[in-house]
C-alpha positions in Angstrom: -2.4 -9.4 17.3 -0.2 -11.0 14.6 0.3 -8.3 12.0 1.9 -8.2 8.5 2.7 -5.0 6.8 2.8 -5.3 3.0 4.2 -2.2 1.4 5.4 -0.8 -1.9 7.9 2.0 -1.9 9.8 3.5 -4.8 11.7 6.4 -3.2 12.0 5.0 0.3 9.5 7.2 2.1 6.8 4.6 2.4 9.4 2.0 3.4 10.5 4.2 6.3 6.9 4.6 7.5 6.2 0.9 7.1 9.4 0.1 9.2 8.4 2.6 11.9 4.9 1.1 12.1 6.4 -2.4 12.2 8.6 -1.4 15.2 5.6 0.1 17.0 3.4 -3.0 16.5 6.1 -5.8 16.4 4.8 -6.6 12.9 6.4 -8.5 10.1 7.2 -6.8 6.8 6.9 -7.8 3.2 8.1 -5.4 0.4 6.4 -5.5 -3.0 9.0 -5.1 -5.7 8.2 -4.5 -9.3 9.3 -7.2 -11.7 10.4 -4.4 -14.0 11.8 -1.7 -11.7 10.4 1.8 -12.2 12.8 4.6 -13.4 12.4 8.3 -12.6 11.2 8.7 -16.2 8.6 6.0 -15.6 7.3 8.1 -12.7 7.2 11.4 -14.7 3.6 12.6 -14.3 4.3 15.5 -16.7 4.8 12.9 -19.6 1.4 11.6 -20.7 3.1 8.5 -22.1 5.1 7.6 -19.0 4.7 4.1 -17.6 3.0 5.3 -14.4 0.5 7.6 -16.3 -0.5 4.7 -18.5 -0.8 2.3 -15.6 -2.6 4.7 -13.2 -5.2 5.8 -15.8 -6.1 2.2 -16.7 -8.2 0.6 -14.0 -7.4 -2.8 -15.4 -3.6 -2.3 -15.3 -1.9 -4.9 -13.1 1.9 -4.5 -13.3 3.9 -7.7 -12.4 5.7 -8.0 -9.1 8.9 -9.9 -8.4 9.2 -12.9 -6.2 6.6 -14.8 -4.2 3.8 -13.4 -2.1 3.9 -14.1 1.7 1.7 -16.7 3.3 -0.9 -14.6 5.2 -2.8 -17.5 6.7 -1.2 -17.0 10.2 -1.8 -13.3 10.4 -4.9 -11.7 11.9 -4.2 -8.2 10.6 -2.8 -7.1 7.2 -1.7 -3.4 6.7 -0.9 -2.2 3.2 1.4 0.7 2.8 1.9 2.6 -0.5 2.8 6.0 -1.9 -0.1 7.9 -3.5 0.2 8.1 -7.3 -2.5 10.2 -9.0 -4.6 10.1 -5.8 -4.6 6.3 -5.5 -2.2 3.4 -4.8 0.1 2.4 -7.5 -1.6 -0.3 -9.6 1.1 -2.9 -8.5 -0.5 -2.9 -5.1 -3.8 -4.1 -6.6 -1.8 -6.8 -8.5 -0.7 -8.2 -5.1 -4.1 -7.7 -3.4 -6.0 -9.4 -6.3 -4.0 -12.6 -5.4 -4.7 -12.6 -1.7 -7.7 -13.7 0.3 -8.5 -11.1 3.1 -12.0 -12.5 4.0 -11.0 -13.5 7.5 -8.5 -10.7 8.1 -8.5 -7.2 9.5 -7.4 -5.0 6.6 -5.9 -1.6 6.9 -4.0 0.8 4.7 -1.8 3.8 4.8 0.1 6.0 2.4 2.7 8.7 2.0 1.8 11.5 -0.3 3.1 14.8 -1.7 -0.3 16.4 -1.4 -3.2 14.0 -1.9 -5.7 13.0 0.7 -6.8 9.4 1.2 -10.3 10.0 -0.3 -9.7 8.3 -3.6 -7.6 5.4 -2.2 -10.0 4.2 0.5 -12.7 2.9 -2.0 -10.0 0.8 -3.7 -9.2 -1.1 -0.5 -12.9 -1.4 0.4 -13.3 -3.6 -2.7 -11.3 -6.4 -1.0 -13.5 -8.5 1.2 -12.2 -8.4 4.8 -13.5 -9.3 8.2 -13.0 -5.7 9.2 -11.6 -2.6 7.4 -9.5 0.0 9.2 -9.8 3.4 7.6 -6.7 4.4 5.7 -4.8 7.6 6.1 -1.9 9.6 4.8 0.9 9.2 7.3 3.5 11.8 6.3 4.4 12.7 9.8 5.2 10.8 13.0 2.2 12.6 14.7 -0.2 11.3 11.9 1.3 7.8 12.2 0.8 7.8 16.0 -2.8 9.0 15.6 -3.5 6.3 13.1 -1.9 3.6 15.3 -4.2 4.6 18.1 -7.2 3.9 15.9 -5.9 0.4 15.2 -6.7 -0.8 18.7 
C-alpha cells in the first residue's frame, strides 16, 4: 500500500519515529516545518504568554508552515506523526490537515509524548473525513511502534 508519512518534529524525537516507521513500511516522508521556527522559549509551557501556550489554547489557531504541501493523490494511506503538546497535536498539524482532502484515504496518526495519552488527540484526527481511520497511539518505544504497525495491516 502506497503510504506517505507527514510529520512535525521540533526536537527530533518524532522525526526519528517517523523515519523508523517509513523504513518498516517503505513509505515516503514529508516534514512539516514552521514558517517561523519555534524557539525553546516559544515552547515554554511554564510561561502563559509563550507562543505554544497561546496557540494550543486557541482552537482556531493555525500557525503557518513553510514550503509547499505534498501531492497526496497517489497515496492510499496517510500517516500523521506529531509530538504531543498540551495533550493534542501542535496546531500547525491542523494547519496542514485543513488544506488536504483525506476523503478517499486511509488516515492514521501517531505521536511521541513526555507523558500524555492519545485520548485528546484522536478526536482531532476524527474530524477529518477519511475512507478509514486508524486509531492513533503514543509511540515512545520500539515495542509500541511495532504493536501499532501490526494494527495497520
